[in-house]
C-alpha atoms as one frame of an Amber mdcrd trajectory, in Angstrom:
protein
  62.920  46.119 -29.376  66.630  45.410 -30.035  69.567  46.678 -28.034  69.936
  50.410 -28.624  72.727  52.939 -28.003  73.160  53.567 -24.272  75.045  56.696
 -23.216  76.295  57.528 -19.715  77.185  61.082 -18.826  77.418  63.448 -15.871
  77.145  67.155 -15.152  80.011  69.002 -13.484  78.141  68.898 -10.160  77.997
  65.086 -10.164  74.431  64.480 -11.375  74.430  61.419 -13.630  72.601  61.193
 -16.971  71.696  57.898 -18.671  69.972  57.658 -22.036  68.995  54.900 -24.420
  67.857  55.872 -27.880  65.026  53.772 -29.306  64.304  55.381 -32.656  61.444
  53.101 -33.671  59.040  54.400 -31.005  57.339  57.784 -30.641  57.481  57.938
 -26.848  60.047  58.854 -24.225  60.051  57.835 -20.566  62.192  60.093 -18.423
  62.782  59.776 -14.709  64.612  61.574 -11.947  65.967  59.013  -9.472  67.089
  59.699  -5.925  69.579  57.209  -4.468  68.081  57.620  -1.014  65.210  55.636
   0.445  63.743  54.450   3.699  66.937  52.673   4.789  68.702  56.050   4.986
  66.275  57.427   7.593  66.714  57.606  11.350  64.181  55.754  13.494  62.656
  59.090  14.568  62.202  60.139  10.931  60.868  56.832   9.638  58.700  57.433
   6.569  60.097  60.841   5.668  61.414  59.786   2.246  57.971  58.489   1.280
  56.232  61.559   2.700  58.488  63.918   0.750  57.625  61.955  -2.406  53.942
  62.662  -1.714  54.618  66.333  -1.043  56.510  66.855  -4.292  53.190  66.367
  -6.092  51.385  68.944  -3.946  52.761  71.916  -5.831  55.882  73.987  -6.376
  56.744  77.655  -6.064  55.212  78.318  -9.493  52.749  75.440 -10.094  49.861
  74.160  -8.008  49.052  70.456  -7.827  46.160  71.110 -10.216  48.451  72.937
 -12.647  50.773  69.919 -12.755  47.884  67.492 -13.332  46.333  69.647 -16.069
  49.592  70.060 -17.978  50.284  66.320 -17.928  46.708  65.518 -18.993  46.831
  68.086 -21.800  49.691  66.223 -23.492  48.420  62.700 -22.749  51.352  62.011
 -20.455  51.671  59.589 -17.564  53.247  60.942 -14.369  54.019  58.743 -11.381
  56.450  58.192  -8.520  57.358  55.678  -5.840  59.665  55.302  -2.860  61.627
  52.126  -2.157  64.074  51.128   0.543  67.156  52.390  -1.315  65.818  54.898
  -3.838  62.888  57.005  -5.009  61.763  57.732  -8.566  59.721  60.422 -10.319
  58.977  59.716 -13.947  56.879  60.795 -16.921  56.048  59.005 -20.174  55.196
  61.358 -23.047  55.296  61.671 -26.818  58.831  62.464 -27.924  57.849  66.012
 -28.958  56.904  66.788 -25.344  60.207  65.740 -23.771  61.326  69.337 -22.951
  58.049  70.025 -21.164  58.234  66.714 -19.303  61.717  67.519 -18.029  60.618
  71.035 -17.099  57.825  69.598 -14.930  60.067  66.952 -13.362  62.804  69.443
 -12.561  60.274  71.848 -11.025  58.840  69.059  -8.863  62.165  67.790  -7.537
  63.781  71.208  -7.104  61.079  73.602  -5.953  58.519  71.886  -3.689  56.350
  74.283  -1.711  55.942  72.201   1.473  52.937  74.323   2.406  51.770  73.615
   6.000  48.122  73.150   4.959  49.149  70.635   2.285  51.291  68.781   4.826
  48.375  68.440   7.237  46.113  67.117   4.483  48.731  64.683   3.184  49.291
  63.247   6.644  45.688  62.035   6.546  46.327  60.420   3.163  49.429  58.596
   4.429  47.574  57.488   7.574  44.987  55.868   5.283  47.801  54.255   3.290
  49.212  52.777   6.510  45.733  51.484   7.436  45.399  49.968   3.954  48.479
  47.813   4.540  47.038  46.673   7.871  43.833  45.695   6.031  45.675  43.898
   3.201  46.952  40.711   4.807  49.209  39.542   1.966  51.026  42.896   2.205
  50.978  42.938   6.003  52.529  39.470   6.377  55.476  40.580   4.247  55.861
  43.735   6.338  55.811  41.700   9.552  58.279  39.219   8.112  60.668  41.984
   7.003  60.496  43.747  10.367  61.464  40.521  12.119  63.971  39.379   9.511
  65.987  42.623   9.622  65.086  43.559  13.182  66.509  46.856  14.506  67.822
  47.779  11.041  66.454  50.439   8.658  65.829  47.800   5.953  63.317  46.196
   8.314  61.238  49.329   8.859  58.077  50.062   6.858  58.647  52.448   3.948
  55.466  54.321   4.909  56.774  54.984   8.424  54.667  54.871  11.567  51.707
  57.056  12.459  53.647  58.760  15.262  56.682  59.529  13.066  54.537  60.855
  10.204  52.577  62.989  12.665  55.826  64.702  13.694  56.693  65.977  10.202
  56.716  69.771   9.795  57.493  72.065   6.895  60.890  72.883   8.425  61.755
  69.218   8.964  60.731  68.213   5.444  62.648  71.123   3.916  65.768  70.193
   5.883  65.598  66.554   4.739  64.955  67.654   1.158  67.994  69.953   1.076
  70.268  67.234   2.459  68.995  64.392   0.264  68.128  65.956  -3.088  71.676
  66.909  -4.038  73.311  66.219  -7.415  75.525  63.354  -6.240  72.325  61.562
  -5.152  70.408  62.186  -8.398  70.213  60.317 -11.714  68.272  61.430 -14.795
  67.447  58.407 -16.950  65.562  58.535 -20.260  64.646  55.936 -22.870  62.871
  56.411 -26.191  63.065  58.511 -29.321  65.550  61.084 -28.085  68.906  62.702
 -28.805  71.399  62.436 -25.958  73.219  65.701 -26.630  69.958  67.651 -26.735
  68.703  66.015 -23.543  71.995  66.700 -21.777  71.646  70.397 -22.622  68.109
  70.398 -21.234  69.235  68.646 -18.033  72.128  71.064 -17.624  69.778  74.036
 -17.985  67.564  72.755 -15.189  70.045  71.040 -12.847  73.453  72.495 -13.682
  73.314  75.093 -10.902  72.349  72.543  -8.218  75.056  72.626  -5.572  76.673
  69.406  -4.308  75.854  68.272  -0.802  77.742  66.432   1.880  77.890  63.083
   0.088  75.976  59.825   0.280  74.556  58.334   3.458  76.339  55.624   5.410
  74.974  52.105   5.046  75.494  49.324   7.566  74.621  45.782   6.462  71.854
  44.092   8.454  72.330  40.997  10.573  69.694  38.289  10.211  68.589  36.326
  13.277  66.066  33.684  12.107  62.850  33.715  14.105  59.219  32.635  14.051
  56.470  35.258  14.324  52.796  34.382  14.765  50.270  37.206  14.791  46.621
  36.633  15.494  44.190  38.545  13.285  40.551  37.834  12.471  40.846  36.703
   8.853  39.205  34.122   6.637  42.651  32.895   5.544  46.041  32.480   7.145
  48.976  34.097   5.376  52.443  32.579   5.527  55.842  34.018   4.665  58.951
  31.855   4.925  62.400  33.134   4.057  66.166  32.837   4.246  69.099  35.190
   3.978  70.187  35.736   0.376  72.536  37.669  -1.894  72.850  41.420  -2.612
  72.100  42.959  -6.002  75.549  42.699  -7.548  76.368  39.172  -6.340  78.050
  36.804  -8.796  75.250  34.254  -8.241  72.420  36.657  -9.121  71.510  34.754
 -12.297  71.560  31.403 -10.509  69.248  32.561  -7.749  66.899  34.104 -10.324
  66.610  30.731 -12.077  66.239  28.973  -8.718  63.431  31.363  -7.778  61.675
  30.749 -11.097  61.649  26.979 -10.803  60.690  26.990  -7.117  57.839  29.514
  -7.149  58.180  32.081  -9.924  55.770  30.674 -12.492  52.636  28.572 -12.958
  54.764  25.506 -13.709  56.958  26.017 -10.651  57.272  23.350  -7.966  55.457
  25.255  -5.229  52.556  26.290  -7.477  52.088  22.809  -8.873  52.503  20.954
  -5.602  50.583  23.217  -3.220  47.893  24.691  -5.460  47.382  22.372  -8.427
  47.905  18.933  -6.860  46.534  19.587  -3.367  44.342  22.689  -3.727  45.696
  24.129  -0.486  46.228  27.721  -1.685  45.022  30.113  -4.352  48.203  32.223
  -4.216  51.632  30.681  -3.631  54.897  32.064  -4.955  58.523  32.749  -4.135
  60.527  35.951  -4.471  64.102  37.218  -4.454  64.496  40.656  -2.831  67.969
  42.152  -3.236  69.556  45.349  -1.945  72.997  46.917  -1.986  74.417  44.742
   0.799  71.668  42.267   1.676  69.013  40.013   0.247  66.131  37.729   1.158
  64.601  34.708  -0.536  60.951  34.320   0.482  57.983  32.049  -0.096  54.398
  33.265   0.382  51.164  31.281   0.600  47.592  32.093   1.614  45.690  29.071
   2.889  42.920  27.857   5.183  43.683  28.228   8.874  43.704  24.474   9.391
  46.156  23.958   6.487  48.987  26.138   7.811  51.021  23.251   9.164  50.700
  21.190   5.999  51.660  24.113   3.769  54.679  24.910   5.945  55.827  21.295
   5.727  55.396  21.223   1.940  57.412  24.415   1.474  60.225  23.126   3.685
  60.263  19.830   1.796  60.575  21.626  -1.566  63.543  23.586  -0.238  65.130
  20.354   0.996  64.491  18.646  -2.329  66.163  21.319  -4.457  69.246  20.933
  -2.261  69.165  17.138  -2.286  68.363  16.314  -5.917  69.799  17.876  -9.046
  67.095  19.485 -11.202  66.306  17.754 -14.472  67.432  19.162 -17.803  63.805
  19.714 -18.843  62.887  21.643 -15.684  66.031  23.773 -15.911  65.334  24.515
 -19.571  61.767  25.539 -18.793  62.833  27.868 -15.951  65.562  29.529 -18.006
  63.295  30.061 -21.001  60.559  31.514 -18.788  62.998  33.916 -17.157  64.582
  34.966 -20.459  61.198  35.458 -22.079  59.948  37.578 -19.188  63.066  39.768
 -19.344  62.793  40.355 -23.091  59.050  41.048 -23.057  59.320  43.480 -20.138
  61.930  45.508 -22.011  59.607  46.187 -24.920  58.290  49.075 -22.819  60.296
  52.322 -22.671  59.216  52.689 -19.038  60.597  49.290 -18.043  63.793  49.944
 -19.991  64.202  53.212 -18.090  63.698  51.395 -14.757  66.240  48.769 -15.834
  68.776  51.414 -16.854  68.461  53.359 -13.601  68.630  50.177 -11.524  71.946
  49.245 -13.096  73.348  52.704 -12.382  72.259  52.483  -8.741  73.637  49.009
  -8.032  76.471  48.381 -10.487  79.601  50.258 -11.477  78.815  49.681 -15.154
  75.857  49.224 -17.493  75.286  45.913 -19.231  73.045  45.032 -22.138  70.223
  42.529 -22.499  72.462  40.067 -24.322  74.784  39.841 -21.316  71.860  39.202
 -18.967  70.422  36.504 -21.232  73.844  34.868 -21.506  74.154  34.917 -17.716
  70.812  33.135 -17.366  71.691  30.618 -20.063  75.006  29.774 -18.376  73.310
  28.539 -15.178  73.711  24.792 -14.695  71.919  22.206 -12.565  75.018  22.034
 -10.371  74.859  25.814  -9.875  71.246  25.541  -8.703  72.100  22.811  -6.209
  75.159  24.698  -4.919  73.247  27.952  -4.328  70.290  26.142  -2.753  72.721
  24.416  -0.390  74.326  27.744   0.458  71.025  29.523   1.186  68.864  26.812
   2.743  71.111  25.803   5.609  70.156  24.309   8.941  68.414  26.923  11.125
  68.398  29.413   8.218  64.637  29.846   7.814  62.450  32.520   9.345  58.663
  32.250   9.266  55.747  34.603   9.825  52.103  33.520  10.049  49.222  36.014
  10.072  45.656  34.900  10.745  43.458  32.959  13.138  46.369  31.073  14.676
  44.190  29.222  17.227  47.127  28.374  19.449  49.410  27.474  16.543  53.021
  26.825  17.525  55.898  26.381  15.097  59.008  24.852  16.577  62.377  25.570
  14.971  62.798  21.884  14.136  59.837  22.093  11.759  61.745  24.644   9.646
  64.947  22.643   9.517  66.075  22.281   5.910  69.486  20.920   6.881
């Protein structure tokens, strides 16, 4: 799917519209994005953004939840939503001929939620089960525990789902108040990719959102402060789960391509150093990978592994040694080539989906002051050098920079700070 015409636009009330025409497909993916997420909540209202997302599917003033499901099913569409730390998204993928109906449903959902008390009570039970599911999914839970410690006392460190006691406090009045303050045009983006005409879509968006009144502006954001720490939590599990991480760069950082390549060669593929050394050569873990998590003003580079309880120390030492090595020794031309080609290939293949292209388009609008094409991203990856990798690794993996979380049968395990020293 080659680069296609991208158009940026806005309604008079500030709502942004992004479209990319892809004439060779018969589908359109359209999403309404809210530039508010869990980091914009108070401690007392933790989880409210996610709960409102759930409630928007429970029915509107004119459609029941069943009505919405039946309409989507009747046209073979795919409707979904999610809440993240800095945004939420509601999106539908349909045949191009059903785009007006898809936008009509989306606009109804995000403008006219019923917030019926009975539905709220039922949905609380659903969210409680979702919270329990994280507690029972150790590879998810270890990341939650790590994040809470890594960005302690900051909204970025809180669970997106909230806590049972905060969710229990939600009422129809409280949800309606949050909704009115957050779902305002300056906080909304409509993004669509597929076989569409921008001018026609703009008219449709204006019909459904043009009368939406601006609010009080965007929420304040304070960058988090990282204080590296070690967390060990005992839990009766067959495996121990490890998460190690360091402070990293925000979304729009100049080194974003370098850290993406660094992540790929360290733990982002089957040929990566961590996968080969910990799983393939030593058989110490089934799952081991690294990740780069970036936000508007913060970032984290993490490594995860699930291993036998008695292997925790060895796995920790191997991870630390790989981080030391990428600082100490310049990567070979062959390894760098392999990492760049893997990353470029993954980017191109992911963008053959109109849904992924829509996510990509909206993400750029949220985090950057301009939109850039695939060619620019591929050129940015290609420009990364071995010296760039070593420089960024040295910047991130400093002495006393690492935090670690271990979840499992710790059996008296202790991890001294010296063991995590990558200096």
